[in-house]
N, C-alpha and C positions, 0 to 999 in steps of 0.2 A: 570929626566923626559925630554923627547925629545919634543921641540916645534914643533907643526904641523901647517904648513901654511894652511890657509883656501882655497887657490886655488888648492890644490892637491886633486883629487878625493879620497874618502875614500878607495875604492878598490885597490888603488895603493900605499897606505902608507906603507913603510917598517915597520915591527913590531918587537918587541923584544921578543925573546923566549930564556930563559936561558942566557940573556945578549948578544945574537948575533943578529945583524941586519939581516933582511931577504931581499932578492931580488927575482926577478921573471925573468925567462928565457922563451922566446918563440922560439920554434924550428920547423923546417920542417924536415921530414924524408922521403926519397925516395929510393927505391931499389927493387930488386927481392923479391916477396912475398914468404914466407915459413912458415910452422907451427912453432909456438913458438916465432915468431919475436917480438910480443908485450910483451910477457913474458920476453924475454931477455932484451928489452929496459927498461921495468918498473922495473925489478930486478936491473939492473945496476944503474938506477936513485935512487932507494930506498937505495941500498948499499952505495951510495955516499952521503946520507943524504938529497936527494931531495924528494919533495912531488909532485906527478903528480896531478895537479889540474883539468885540463880539456883537452879534445882533440877532434879531428875529424879525422877519419881514414877511408880509403876505399881501395879496391883492384880494380885496373883498368888495364885491358889488361895484367894481370900477374904481375903487379907491385904493391907494397905496397906504399901508399902515406898517409902521416899524418902530422897534425900540432898539437902541444901540448904546454901547459903552465905548467911550473914547478916552485914551490917555493923552495928556498934553503937559507942557511945561506950565507950572502954576501961573507964570507971568502972561501966558497966552490964553488962558481960559476965558476971560471976559471978552477978548477980541474974537475968539472962535464963536462964542455964543452970539455976540452982536452980528458977526458976518453971516451966520446961518439964518438970521432973521431976514436977510435979503431974499430968501426963497419965498417969503410971504407974497411978494409981487407975482409969483407964479401960482399962487393959491395953495402953497404948501405951509402947513403949520408946523413949526419946530419949537418944542419946549425942552429946555435943558436945565438940569440941576447938577450941582456938585455932589459927588458921592460922599457920604459920611461914613467914617469908620465906626463900627459898633461892635460891642461884645456879642458874640453869638454863642448860645448854648450848644452843646454837642447834639447833633441831629443825625437821624438815619433817613436816607432818601429811598423811597419806594416808587416803583413804576406801577401805574394803574391803567387798566384797559376796561372799559365799560361799554356794553352794547345792550340796547333795549328799545321798547316802543317809545317814540317821541311823544311828549306832552308839554303843554305850557308850564313853565316854572321848573323844568327838570334841572337846569344848571343851578338855579337858586337852591333847590333841594339838595343837590349834590354838594354844593359849597357848604351848606349848613351842616350836612352829615360829616364832611371832612373836618370842619372847624370844631364841631361837637366832640369828635374823637381826639381832639388835640393836634390835628394835622394842619399844615400850611401848604397852600398851593404854590409850588415853585414854578410850574409850567403846566398849562392845560390847553389842549387842542380839541375842539368839539366840532361836530358836523352832522349832517343828515345824509342818509342814503336810502335807497328803496330796498325794502325787504325782498328777498329772492322770489318767493312764491306769491305773496299778496300785493307787493308794490307799495305797502304802507310805509310811511316815514319811520326810519330806524335811526335812533340817536346813537352816536358813537363818541366816546371820549377817550383820549390818551393823555397821560400826564405824569408828572413827577410830584410827589407829595413828600414833605419832610415831617417827621415825627420826632419829638424829643426822645432821647435815650430813655429806655425803660417804659415807654408808652406801649400799649398793647395793640399790635398789628391786627389781631383778630377782632378787636373792638372797632377798628376802622372798617374792616370788611363787613362786619355785622351792621354797622350804621348805614353803609351804602346799600347793602342788600335789603334793608328794611324799607327802602324807597319803593320797592315793587318786586313782585315775584317774577316779573318778566325780565329783570336785569341780570345780565351775565357779568360777573365781576372777577377780574383776574388781577392779583397783586403779587408782585415779585420784587 
């Protein structure tokens, strides 16, 4: 039996499966989009003994961009990383790192939705407001759309923000609202 330290979050504890220690890889994938790309990546990972656990993927300006998390046997991790470098011949950049177990403080996760007039630097300002209120961006999706009446560019953001226990949610909302009177901020 393997002793488990209490300080390691349960989701990051390597487990035994058929006597092999498990590890986790976090990867970024970027390159020209094409039909069958995700199939090729997922097939390669499965063929090498990896288990695709979770991912975020998008097509932006003709490019495929993704982040993913893979579980595999510790003994297979380096081979999986090396084999995925073979996609570089197709113009695909794959960067993989081993996940590190860390102690995490207790956090509350909030969902935010923000809509307002677009302007240069709005994402930088939003990120600074979140960090200034003690928040951490867990996930953030931003985009532009046309305002219904004027057709002006409208900024829209949706995301998950974590705050340490005891942090003031109202301070986060106030910090974001200070970015402009035109912003509509919804936090839940």
